KESE-333138 format. One line per field, with one value per residue (C-alpha): residue in one letter; x, y, z. Coordinates in steps of 0.05 Angstrom, whole numbers, plus 5000, padded with zeros to 4 digits. Layout:
N
r <- (A_...) $
xx <- (X_...) $
yy <- (Y_...) $
zz <- (Z_...) $
END
This chain:
782
r <- (M_L_S_S_L_Q_N_V_T_M_S_A_V_P_K_N_L_F_S_Y_P_V_S_K_A_R_A_V_K_P_A_P_F_L_P_M_S_R_A_E_M_D_K_L_G_W_D_S_C_D_V_I_L_V_T_G_D_A_Y_I_D_H_P_S_F_G_M_A_L_V_G_R_L_L_E_A_Q_G_F_R_V_G_I_I_S_Q_P_D_W_H_S_A_E_P_F_R_A_L_G_K_P_N_L_Y_F_G_I_T_A_G_N_M_D_S_M_I_N_R_Y_T_A_D_R_K_I_R_S_D_D_A_Y_T_P_N_G_E_P_N_K_R_P_D_R_A_V_T_V_Y_A_Q_R_V_R_E_A_Y_P_G_I_N_V_V_I_G_S_I_E_A_S_L_R_R_I_A_H_Y_D_Y_W_S_D_K_V_R_R_S_V_L_P_D_S_K_A_D_L_L_I_F_G_N_A_E_R_A_L_V_D_L_T_H_R_L_A_A_G_E_P_I_G_N_I_R_D_L_R_G_T_A_F_M_V_P_A_G_W_R_P_T_P_E_W_A_E_A_N_S_T_R_V_D_T_P_G_K_I_D_A_H_P_D_P_Y_E_M_K_M_K_N_T_E_S_C_K_T_S_A_D_S_S_N_T_T_S_N_P_A_L_D_G_A_T_T_E_P_S_K_P_A_E_T_P_V_K_V_I_K_I_M_S_R_E_E_R_R_E_A_E_K_E_V_R_N_K_T_V_V_R_L_P_S_Y_D_Q_V_K_D_D_P_V_L_Y_A_H_A_S_R_V_F_H_L_E_S_N_P_G_N_A_R_A_L_V_Q_A_H_G_E_R_D_V_W_I_N_P_P_P_L_P_L_A_M_D_E_M_D_G_V_Y_D_M_N_Y_A_R_A_P_H_P_V_Y_G_K_A_R_I_P_A_W_E_M_I_R_F_S_V_N_I_M_R_G_C_F_G_G_C_T_F_C_S_I_T_E_H_E_G_R_I_I_Q_S_R_S_E_P_S_I_L_R_E_I_E_L_I_R_D_K_V_K_G_F_T_G_T_I_S_D_L_G_G_P_T_A_N_M_Y_R_L_A_C_R_D_K_R_I_E_E_S_C_R_R_L_S_C_V_F_P_G_I_C_S_N_L_N_T_D_H_S_K_L_I_Q_L_Y_R_K_A_R_A_I_P_G_I_K_K_I_L_V_S_S_G_L_R_Y_D_L_A_V_R_S_P_E_Y_V_K_E_L_V_S_H_H_V_G_G_L_L_K_I_A_P_E_H_S_E_E_G_P_L_S_K_M_M_K_P_G_M_G_A_Y_Y_K_F_K_E_L_F_E_K_Y_S_K_E_A_G_K_E_Q_Y_L_I_P_Y_F_I_A_A_H_P_G_T_T_D_E_D_M_L_N_L_A_L_W_L_K_Q_N_D_F_R_L_D_Q_V_Q_T_F_M_P_T_P_M_A_M_A_T_T_M_Y_H_T_R_K_N_P_L_R_K_I_D_A_N_S_E_T_V_E_T_P_R_I_G_K_I_R_K_L_H_K_A_F_L_R_Y_H_D_P_E_N_W_A_I_L_R_E_G_L_Q_R_M_G_R_A_D_L_I_G_S_G_E_H_H_L_V_P_R_H_D_L_S_P_S_A_A_A_A_N_L_R_R_E_T_P_G_P_N_Q_L_A_K_K_F_G_Q_N_K_P_R_Q_G_A_A_V_V_R_T_P_N_R_P_A_T_Q_N_A_R_T_A_G_S_Q_R_P_A_R_G_K_A_V_I_I_K_S_G_R_K) $
xx <- (3271_3320_3294_3311_3377_3401_3426_3473_3537_3525_3524_3584_3525_3486_3408_3410_3377_3330_3305_3258_3188_3139_3063_3007_2972_3043_3062_3076_3091_3144_3125_3154_3187_3189_3123_3151_3065_3005_2979_3032_3013_2930_2962_2998_2928_2969_2930_2997_3075_3112_3173_3189_3265_3289_3348_3387_3396_3353_3316_3350_3324_3389_3431_3495_3440_3428_3366_3338_3374_3350_3284_3281_3311_3255_3199_3226_3216_3140_3145_3115_3162_3163_3219_3221_3281_3314_3252_3249_3275_3249_3189_3164_3108_3148_3164_3080_3082_3065_3037_3061_3094_3079_3145_3194_3237_3296_3341_3401_3437_3444_3504_3552_3564_3526_3589_3623_3577_3569_3641_3716_3774_3781_3717_3687_3609_3604_3575_3539_3510_3525_3461_3404_3372_3422_3468_3437_3463_3439_3388_3409_3423_3483_3490_3425_3413_3397_3356_3320_3309_3289_3238_3206_3205_3171_3120_3100_3117_3138_3145_3210_3264_3334_3384_3441_3483_3559_3543_3514_3561_3629_3590_3581_3626_3651_3690_3726_3677_3729_3686_3674_3744_3721_3698_3631_3583_3561_3502_3459_3438_3442_3392_3346_3347_3322_3376_3435_3454_3527_3566_3536_3463_3426_3430_3401_3350_3316_3325_3294_3244_3210_3220_3177_3129_3128_3109_3169_3190_3252_3275_3282_3322_3388_3431_3431_3507_3522_3478_3492_3442_3429_3431_3434_3497_3526_3473_3494_3460_3459_3491_3540_3578_3646_3673_3747_3765_3801_3789_3858_3921_3971_3942_3995_3980_4004_4072_4102_4178_4215_4220_4286_4306_4348_4303_4283_4230_4171_4181_4140_4101_4054_4101_4077_4006_3961_3901_3855_3892_3909_3832_3820_3878_3881_3940_3985_4044_4071_4075_4099_4165_4153_4187_4125_4107_4095_4018_3980_3976_3908_3874_3887_3824_3827_3820_3798_3841_3806_3852_3828_3843_3874_3796_3768_3807_3806_3728_3723_3762_3720_3660_3690_3703_3635_3614_3659_3653_3706_3693_3730_3743_3676_3668_3674_3746_3764_3735_3787_3843_3879_3919_3860_3820_3882_3879_3804_3816_3863_3821_3757_3802_3827_3758_3733_3751_3672_3708_3745_3710_3677_3626_3640_3609_3632_3598_3558_3540_3494_3483_3525_3533_3530_3566_3555_3608_3613_3563_3580_3604_3546_3558_3564_3489_3468_3515_3480_3404_3415_3438_3389_3327_3279_3306_3284_3347_3344_3313_3240_3193_3180_3259_3226_3280_3338_3405_3432_3506_3515_3468_3506_3565_3552_3491_3528_3580_3569_3594_3628_3643_3650_3701_3778_3836_3883_3865_3898_3888_3856_3797_3739_3712_3748_3710_3642_3648_3698_3763_3728_3718_3649_3634_3585_3581_3606_3536_3507_3548_3541_3468_3469_3522_3461_3408_3443_3447_3373_3337_3386_3365_3440_3474_3521_3559_3610_3616_3636_3668_3673_3690_3683_3721_3787_3786_3826_3804_3751_3743_3817_3816_3856_3886_3851_3787_3809_3870_3816_3775_3834_3869_3872_3919_3896_3919_3920_3978_4020_4077_4079_4032_4007_4041_3965_3931_3914_3933_3906_3877_3856_3781_3779_3815_3764_3707_3739_3740_3677_3647_3672_3656_3572_3540_3531_3581_3641_3682_3694_3734_3762_3747_3749_3819_3872_3909_3973_4011_3968_3970_4048_4044_4004_4026_3976_3925_3963_3966_3894_3879_3919_3908_3830_3801_3832_3803_3875_3871_3884_3877_3920_3938_4010_3983_4059_4133_4162_4157_4145_4075_4065_4083_4018_3971_3999_4015_4069_4131_4140_4179_4119_4098_4154_4143_4071_4088_4142_4091_4034_4079_4105_4040_4015_4069_4056_3981_3995_3955_3981_3961_3976_3971_3939_3970_3922_3968_3950_3971_3972_3956_3988_4057_4067_4127_4138_4207_4164_4119_4178_4207_4143_4141_4211_4182_4125_4166_4221_4170_4137_4065_4018_3960_3899_3852_3883_3848_3881_3876_3803_3793_3728_3696_3724_3783_3860_3882_3829_3859_3934_3907_3865_3913_3980_3990_3996_3943_3980_4025_4010_3991_4015_4039_4103_4092_4104_4087_4058_4077_4008_3992_3932_3955_3915_3975_4020_3958_3959_4030_4032_3971_4017_4077_4026_4006_4079_4065_4010_4035_3980_4018_4088_4081_4076_4121_4175_4153_4157_4220_4267_4230_4254_4332_4317_4318_4367_4300_4281_4297_4283_4330_4313_4329_4290_4212_4179_4210_4233_4172_4103_4083_4028_3961_3959_4031_4009_3952_3990_4043_3993_3956_4020_4058_3996_3939_3869_3822_3777_3832_3851_3783_3761_3820_3804_3729_3722_3688_3706_3736_3702_3745_3757_3709_3725_3744_3709_3725_3665_3643_3605_3549_3499_3497_3420_3436_3511_3523_3582_3591_3595_3666_3698_3681_3732_3722_3730_3798_3844_3857_3886_3871_3941_3956_4019_4050_4070_4141_4203) $
yy <- (5049_5092_5099_5030_5038_5090_5036_5002_5023_4957_4987_4956_4947_4897_4886_4824_4766_4757_4832_4832_4835_4784_4796_4756_4739_4717_4679_4597_4547_4510_4446_4379_4370_4417_4388_4357_4351_4367_4316_4347_4420_4409_4377_4450_4479_4516_4532_4553_4567_4630_4593_4533_4505_4456_4410_4356_4327_4279_4334_4319_4368_4382_4448_4409_4412_4471_4465_4453_4514_4553_4527_4535_4605_4637_4590_4627_4694_4682_4644_4578_4540_4477_4420_4397_4344_4307_4315_4283_4338_4302_4338_4404_4361_4344_4420_4427_4383_4427_4489_4560_4593_4663_4691_4649_4583_4572_4529_4494_4437_4412_4403_4393_4415_4373_4367_4345_4301_4258_4250_4228_4269_4226_4247_4178_4175_4161_4092_4123_4189_4196_4247_4200_4143_4080_4123_4111_4147_4190_4220_4296_4327_4353_4428_4411_4491_4505_4445_4458_4531_4506_4471_4520_4576_4519_4496_4570_4624_4689_4667_4692_4643_4656_4605_4592_4537_4513_4501_4582_4607_4586_4590_4671_4698_4662_4606_4542_4480_4421_4370_4407_4432_4505_4569_4577_4636_4654_4606_4665_4685_4606_4594_4650_4672_4732_4731_4692_4687_4672_4661_4662_4676_4686_4762_4771_4717_4740_4806_4795_4749_4803_4854_4811_4788_4872_4878_4905_4876_4829_4863_4925_4893_4906_4940_4866_4841_4774_4776_4775_4792_4812_4882_4922_4942_5000_4997_5040_5040_5110_5166_5174_5108_5114_5043_5024_4993_4925_4900_4890_4865_4929_4995_5047_5125_5188_5191_5258_5271_5297_5381_5407_5455_5491_5503_5571_5544_5493_5431_5402_5343_5327_5258_5239_5249_5192_5196_5206_5270_5291_5294_5335_5395_5449_5476_5532_5558_5562_5484_5480_5513_5567_5641_5684_5744_5719_5729_5756_5699_5679_5688_5625_5604_5603_5528_5517_5462_5425_5389_5320_5273_5207_5182_5229_5219_5140_5139_5188_5134_5079_5127_5124_5054_5040_5067_5042_4980_4939_4911_4847_4826_4795_4733_4739_4757_4711_4650_4661_4696_4648_4707_4755_4694_4693_4768_4764_4704_4753_4812_4771_4742_4803_4829_4780_4814_4840_4895_4927_4889_4924_4907_4876_4867_4831_4838_4777_4795_4845_4848_4855_4805_4848_4823_4858_4853_4792_4786_4813_4757_4731_4755_4701_4710_4702_4644_4619_4632_4596_4534_4529_4533_4472_4417_4345_4327_4267_4255_4261_4201_4194_4157_4103_4060_4076_4086_4152_4162_4237_4232_4168_4201_4273_4257_4254_4312_4392_4441_4502_4552_4567_4599_4590_4635_4589_4602_4540_4543_4482_4495_4536_4554_4618_4645_4616_4627_4678_4689_4708_4656_4657_4619_4595_4611_4553_4550_4546_4485_4450_4451_4424_4362_4354_4354_4302_4260_4273_4258_4224_4164_4110_4152_4115_4174_4196_4262_4247_4312_4376_4419_4459_4472_4476_4431_4492_4564_4559_4640_4663_4724_4789_4824_4902_4899_4964_4919_4857_4903_4935_4877_4838_4782_4716_4681_4695_4640_4643_4642_4653_4669_4742_4777_4800_4739_4717_4639_4629_4564_4570_4586_4515_4485_4502_4481_4409_4406_4425_4392_4321_4343_4335_4274_4216_4234_4182_4212_4268_4262_4317_4286_4357_4370_4402_4463_4442_4492_4539_4484_4477_4552_4522_4462_4455_4458_4411_4354_4370_4342_4283_4262_4263_4282_4232_4159_4124_4162_4236_4271_4322_4358_4366_4363_4349_4339_4392_4475_4471_4446_4475_4540_4543_4516_4566_4508_4514_4467_4401_4445_4452_4379_4346_4396_4371_4301_4301_4341_4290_4224_4258_4277_4201_4168_4205_4188_4113_4113_4077_4133_4143_4214_4195_4255_4275_4287_4310_4287_4335_4396_4451_4466_4395_4359_4284_4294_4326_4265_4213_4250_4247_4175_4160_4201_4160_4098_4123_4141_4067_4099_4059_4103_4064_4112_4158_4216_4267_4337_4364_4431_4453_4531_4590_4560_4593_4529_4512_4584_4553_4482_4531_4583_4567_4619_4646_4689_4693_4744_4801_4777_4789_4751_4737_4730_4663_4596_4544_4466_4439_4361_4360_4296_4238_4196_4240_4252_4176_4176_4215_4183_4123_4149_4156_4084_4060_3999_3972_3919_3953_4018_3981_3978_4052_4071_4034_4060_4134_4129_4098_4167_4208_4177_4143_4075_4064_4066_4000_3938_3888_3925_3967_4030_4010_4040_3984_3918_3899_3841_3836_3789_3733_3757_3720_3742_3813_3805_3769_3819_3881_3830_3822_3893_3940_3931_3940_3999_3952_3923_3995_4020_3967_3974_4047_4057_4092_4084_4051_4086_4073_4037_4087_4146_4218_4249_4319_4384_4423_4487_4463_4517_4530_4594_4580_4508_4481_4439_4388_4337_4266_4262_4317_4404_4419_4432_4387_4365_4296_4262_4207_4166_4149_4082_4068_4004_3950_3935_3942) $
zz <- (0544_0570_0633_0653_0632_0669_0725_0663_0705_0752_0818_0865_0925_0897_0929_0977_0945_0991_1000_0954_0983_0974_0963_0998_0928_0910_0971_0951_0998_0990_0951_0973_0899_0845_0801_0738_0717_0711_0760_0819_0795_0813_0874_0896_0871_0812_0743_0712_0732_0736_0702_0676_0678_0625_0641_0607_0682_0719_0770_0843_0893_0932_0926_0888_0823_0794_0776_0840_0870_0821_0828_0902_0899_0857_0897_0968_0918_0907_0844_0815_0780_0750_0715_0657_0656_0604_0551_0489_0435_0373_0374_0411_0446_0512_0527_0533_0595_0636_0600_0581_0646_0651_0653_0616_0598_0629_0589_0610_0589_0658_0709_0649_0578_0538_0483_0546_0579_0515_0481_0506_0491_0431_0410_0421_0449_0521_0545_0603_0629_0699_0711_0681_0721_0718_0678_0610_0559_0499_0541_0525_0451_0427_0444_0484_0504_0432_0413_0479_0474_0394_0419_0464_0408_0369_0420_0448_0396_0424_0490_0533_0534_0573_0576_0628_0656_0648_0574_0552_0606_0564_0495_0505_0453_0391_0412_0392_0392_0387_0365_0306_0296_0282_0311_0325_0332_0402_0432_0433_0355_0347_0405_0386_0466_0489_0546_0567_0650_0654_0714_0787_0761_0828_0829_0748_0757_0811_0795_0723_0746_0794_0735_0684_0741_0747_0681_0651_0565_0574_0514_0555_0616_0599_0651_0695_0711_0684_0622_0544_0498_0423_0400_0336_0311_0349_0401_0465_0536_0538_0489_0538_0534_0493_0458_0459_0401_0409_0339_0314_0346_0346_0323_0323_0329_0320_0342_0373_0365_0424_0417_0401_0455_0406_0348_0324_0277_0276_0230_0190_0236_0177_0178_0245_0240_0228_0166_0222_0240_0167_0147_0203_0201_0149_0118_0158_0121_0198_0213_0143_0160_0102_0135_0153_0190_0254_0266_0325_0377_0391_0462_0507_0536_0611_0641_0702_0750_0791_0842_0862_0921_0898_0915_0871_0809_0828_0834_0770_0723_0754_0728_0653_0655_0679_0613_0566_0524_0492_0424_0409_0335_0307_0288_0232_0238_0295_0256_0200_0236_0291_0314_0327_0358_0410_0420_0429_0481_0519_0527_0551_0606_0629_0643_0676_0747_0770_0805_0744_0695_0625_0582_0518_0451_0394_0321_0300_0227_0225_0298_0362_0424_0482_0546_0610_0667_0712_0767_0842_0886_0939_1009_1067_1083_1013_1011_1069_1047_0986_1016_1068_1033_1029_0996_1000_0985_0944_0877_0855_0865_0788_0782_0832_0854_0794_0804_0794_0799_0806_0861_0896_0892_0922_0967_1040_1013_1037_0983_1031_0980_0906_0861_0854_0844_0810_0741_0707_0634_0624_0672_0673_0747_0735_0669_0702_0774_0785_0820_0887_0935_0964_1037_1069_1145_1198_1221_1161_1136_1207_1198_1122_1161_1215_1159_1117_1183_1207_1129_1081_1076_1075_1119_1166_1196_1141_1102_1035_1022_1064_1006_0936_0875_0910_0987_1015_0988_1043_1062_1035_1007_0974_1045_1009_0982_0935_0916_0898_0855_0823_0799_0732_0747_0716_0781_0851_0859_0795_0778_0857_0916_0917_0975_0983_0985_1048_1058_1131_1142_1209_1196_1150_1207_1259_1219_1212_1279_1300_1237_1258_1338_1317_1348_1299_1251_1252_1202_1158_1093_1046_0968_0934_0896_0943_0927_0955_0937_0996_1037_1046_1079_1134_1158_1213_1160_1129_1200_1209_1140_1144_1212_1218_1132_1091_1082_1063_0983_0977_0914_0889_0815_0798_0726_0698_0716_0667_0659_0597_0607_0674_0648_0594_0651_0702_0755_0804_0799_0829_0886_0923_0914_0943_1004_1005_0999_1054_1107_1088_1094_1168_1186_1159_1203_1267_1264_1244_1183_1119_1069_0992_0950_0887_0834_0778_0703_0646_0572_0505_0540_0499_0501_0513_0472_0465_0508_0564_0567_0561_0624_0655_0649_0677_0727_0739_0737_0784_0834_0827_0799_0752_0724_0716_0679_0631_0588_0537_0543_0518_0488_0523_0503_0524_0564_0561_0552_0484_0454_0455_0423_0373_0356_0376_0411_0485_0510_0568_0536_0489_0424_0355_0300_0316_0385_0423_0380_0436_0400_0414_0411_0357_0307_0336_0335_0369_0429_0427_0437_0500_0537_0519_0564_0618_0616_0602_0638_0595_0544_0500_0484_0484_0401_0409_0446_0424_0361_0386_0427_0366_0333_0384_0393_0451_0438_0502_0537_0497_0542_0599_0649_0711_0675_0606_0594_0556_0531_0473_0458_0476_0526_0518_0529_0594_0612_0602_0645_0706_0694_0709_0763_0803_0793_0802_0851_0820_0834_0866_0920_0944_0932_0980_1029_1043_1033_0964_0906_0854_0793_0727_0678_0624_0652_0639_0708_0685_0718_0718_0776_0829_0817_0769_0725_0711_0725_0731_0795_0816_0769_0795_0842_0814_0822_0765_0684_0639_0609_0603_0677_0710_0769_0794_0830_0876_0859_0902_0865_0901) $
END
């Protein structure tokens, strides 16, 4: 077994995804759709599948949907891949639909975390599911990865089980679970999976599948980046591995006193020793200050000093780091101690750069969860290969004419990159996809636009989005690869944009121009969230965007107006917003277009006080904004803002028992008040706002004047409805005016990474992880 672990140092020169040899005996002709039934397997001439992917989503054969991307990638490697989509989890029988796979079951909850998919920020069950035919709810269980894995084990005992996707990825260590309001174990011991693949899964998945096909036992495969697994307590890949113990917040070591140059005899240093030092020493009169005859000095061994260059020292340090595992506080410790939980969260996030991250280990009872360093980013040609595969670009025919909302939202959009270096604490993209931007080449993107034009039914000439997790991070990177690999910053743009970050938008401008010049393309829209603090560094980009790629409405995310919550979100202040707004309005006017900014804000984020929300409400009133859809902050597994919510500690700084306390709105009544501030104009919120303002000593804001926030008395229902209609254009009005999709009333706008682990893709109309959200409508009131 040890022979297969010699490479566990995680080579920094990865094997190209498409360099694996595929034997003629195993060559697989691309299927029109990956089979979902035995009849389809028979038509393809298959007696069995090599890999079966189980997903909580409807199967849509498109690179924005994880099961398709992973399935087509494995198909290109010569493996027969089947899909079990949204199985009935109440028995094991649906998991036998395609028979027993030759290699393994790949388990995923789907493009979204199953709990976020099913529940609102108020823990209420949602009425629809964007990833299900006709939006039908309740087609997947809570904590779907665990449930599916257990059913697979029941259907085929002893089968290899690999879990992945956003749900497994964000639950790879002990984590706070908002829906049960407690710290839960890693998903590995609960699901009994053999292997968990997190982050961008292509490298690990392809390597794993080839090795299993060659006959290597899955229990021996322990050297893949981006994987986690259960091991016996104290397990090490090889004997030379060392452990860095980080199970305590602060562990003082031996204190060495400064020597006194005038002292003629040695002083007693026993009081400076730790217990470990004392146990390893014997009494020595010379060290105790006794006056004895000087003894003959012992011969000093000769030490050879090797002079090393800086590069040699760096490589030596890297080698040591590559064979060091960091032990996090155990599950039993973090579930009961919020300070240790916050400390573990901080250490975890600091070990997220694939260039310098160390392996992590966390005890769960008598066994350990071992987490290898994150996967290395894909090169541009590999990204192109992933997106250029033979996708049908349509839902599986089994769904007939059923409408799948997520497909309707993304079928005319193109994903140009993955990853995000923003590091927003409420967002899970960095934990899942990483901070290093992985971009496709210009020709690959242009080819996909032509494919949509020629192949996708219903295309009328408009590309609905040319973006990714962030619209304008395409091909942005650190100026120096060595700096990038050694960096441990949690964000490249907070508290300010790093001087080493290349913010040149010229390649993106060039891409926009070439894309809209393709024959048959009438309009290229950019609908992904825009990082406006980066955009203002390139006025030429803002002009290009505003003049050609905004369909009347452009969404950006200031998140808040106040410094307190912004500092906990790792978001820039409002200065960058005002600068972008100025450029946006200037270039809209020059283009002769009536266009609006749609800023997003978040209620009840950790670090937000009642006064912060009041000030934001006053800002909204001053700027004539009305919020149509509002949700409060939703704590998602493993996010740093979730750590703040659970522990009231700030993991952005060093943690100890006396470190900064983060005020966190947790009580339902306070969260409702914060949400109400964002919809101060809605008569349904006036009662709770009046009560809140009186408690805050701000009754001066209650009245009917221009400077008041809410009136003293409620209107009649009919008058209230008329008031809203008169003051605020509805979502249908603006949507119709600017050709946008109508926002779903009361729906969650969920930010999930737009790429799969084993399975995760762009969520309908959004590219960032889940949390409370608001769609802003500009008022017509003067």
